[in-house]
Structure formats: structure tokens, C-alpha cells
C-alpha positions in Angstrom: -147.0 144.7 -20.1 -150.8 144.8 -20.0 -153.5 144.4 -22.6 -156.2 147.0 -22.2 -159.2 148.1 -24.0 -162.4 146.3 -24.9 -161.3 142.7 -25.8 -164.8 141.5 -25.9 -164.2 138.0 -24.7 -161.4 135.6 -23.6 -162.1 133.7 -26.9 -161.5 136.9 -28.9 -158.3 137.6 -27.0 -157.1 134.0 -27.6 -157.8 134.3 -31.4 -155.8 137.6 -31.5 -152.9 136.1 -29.7 -152.8 133.0 -32.0 -152.7 135.3 -35.0 -150.0 137.4 -33.3 -147.6 134.3 -33.4 -147.8 133.9 -37.2 -148.0 137.5 -38.2 -145.3 138.7 -35.8 -142.9 136.1 -37.1 -143.7 137.0 -40.7 -143.4 140.7 -40.1 -140.2 140.4 -38.1 -138.6 138.4 -40.9 -139.8 141.0 -43.5 -138.5 143.8 -41.3 -135.1 142.3 -40.6 -134.2 141.1 -44.1 -133.0 144.5 -45.4 -131.0 145.1 -42.2 -129.2 141.7 -42.5 -128.7 142.4 -46.2 -126.9 145.7 -45.3 -124.8 143.7 -42.8 -123.8 141.2 -45.5 -123.0 144.1 -47.8 -120.7 145.5 -45.2 -119.0 142.1 -44.8 -118.5 141.9 -48.6 -117.2 145.4 -48.9 -114.7 144.9 -46.0 -113.6 141.5 -47.3 -114.4 140.0 -43.9 -116.8 137.4 -42.6 -119.8 138.4 -40.4 -117.6 138.0 -37.3 -115.0 140.5 -38.6 -112.3 138.0 -39.6 -110.5 138.8 -42.8 -111.1 136.5 -45.8 -108.2 134.2 -46.6 -105.9 135.4 -49.4 -106.0 133.8 -52.8 -103.8 130.8 -53.6 -101.1 133.1 -54.9 -101.3 135.3 -51.7 -103.3 138.2 -53.1 -106.2 139.9 -51.3 -109.6 138.7 -52.6 -112.3 141.3 -53.2 -114.8 139.4 -55.3 -115.5 142.7 -57.1 -114.2 142.0 -60.6 -117.5 142.9 -62.3 -119.8 143.8 -59.4 -122.4 141.1 -60.4 -121.9 139.0 -57.3 -122.1 142.0 -54.9 -125.3 143.2 -56.6 -127.2 140.0 -55.9 -126.3 139.4 -52.3 -129.4 139.7 -50.1 -131.6 138.2 -47.5 -135.3 137.6 -48.4 -138.2 136.8 -46.1 -140.3 133.9 -47.1 -143.1 133.7 -44.5 -141.3 133.4 -41.2 -138.1 132.1 -42.8 -135.0 134.2 -43.8 -133.2 132.9 -46.9 -130.0 134.0 -48.6 -130.3 134.9 -52.2 -127.1 135.1 -54.3 -128.4 135.1 -57.8 -125.5 133.8 -59.9 -124.3 130.3 -60.7 -120.8 130.8 -59.3 -121.9 132.6 -56.1 -122.3 129.5 -54.0 -118.7 128.6 -54.7 -117.3 132.1 -54.0 -119.5 132.8 -51.0 -118.7 129.3 -49.6 -115.0 130.1 -49.6 -115.3 133.7 -48.6 -118.0 133.9 -45.9 -120.4 136.8 -46.3 -123.3 135.2 -44.4 -123.3 133.2 -41.2 -123.6 129.5 -41.9 -127.2 128.2 -41.3 -126.3 126.2 -38.2 -123.6 128.5 -36.8 -124.1 130.8 -33.9 -125.0 134.3 -35.1 -122.6 137.3 -34.7 -123.8 139.7 -32.0 -124.9 142.3 -34.6 -127.1 139.8 -36.3 -128.7 138.7 -33.1 -129.3 142.2 -32.0 -130.9 143.1 -35.3 -133.2 140.1 -35.1 -134.2 140.8 -31.5 -134.9 144.5 -32.3 -137.0 143.7 -35.3 -139.0 141.1 -33.4 -139.5 143.4 -30.4 -140.7 146.3 -32.7 -143.2 144.0 -34.5 -144.5 142.4 -31.4 -145.0 145.8 -29.7 -146.8 147.0 -32.8 -149.0 143.9 -32.9 -149.8 144.1 -29.2 -150.8 147.7 -29.6 -153.2 146.7 -32.4 -155.0 144.2 -30.2 -155.7 146.6 -27.4 
């Protein structure tokens, strides 16, 4: 990788690189939120956790779909708040249901490969675009 073009000064380059850190993180979070939302939707639809493991059956042994009214499914999404990705579930009972039937990776858990790849791809695209802009 090389930075070309008329940078003007080392100070100007330094300022651009410092801005890159914040803006790249924010833009990467914004770019990857809908991708991770689609992944969570797929987990929900397949009744599997993000690693592909089937949800436990209900206490009476039936398959759990969490699709009785569709409300829970319609609210599941990731949102970018600055450089942070948050899960938004939108209903009072969602934390209980999603806590028992994993749709999202736990905050401190290792990410499934697909999530890691999506995050890396979004970050790489944003960084490449930002580096192109400071040439």
C-alpha cells in the first residue's frame, strides 16, 4: 500500500490518518449492521443459533419457532451507534426469548466465522475507500 498524490505536509497526512481511525470505525459499523442483521434473520428463520446449532425444543418437546405473531422477528436488528454495534430487539419479551433461543452471538463470545468475515470485509472496504480519499 502506498499513499500518493499531493499530501501537502506531514502534518496534513497525520491529521488525515487520525480522522481515518474514527471515520473508518464508524463507517464500518454502519456498513456491517445490515449484513449482521441478515445473518441474525437467517438464524431466526432456521431456528438455529449463529453457529448453526438447533435451538432446544420447548419443555413439552415441540420445535420452537418464535413466529407466533411475527412481531419478534420484525424487530430483530443490529444498529450502529458510532463505532459500536448494538442489538435492537424492540419488544418487552424479546430479551427473555432471545436469551433462551440464541439469535445473536453473546457479547463476550467468540464470533462465528461468518460474522468475523463480514466485519473484516466491511472494515477493509471502508478503509480502502478512506485511504483512496486521502490520496
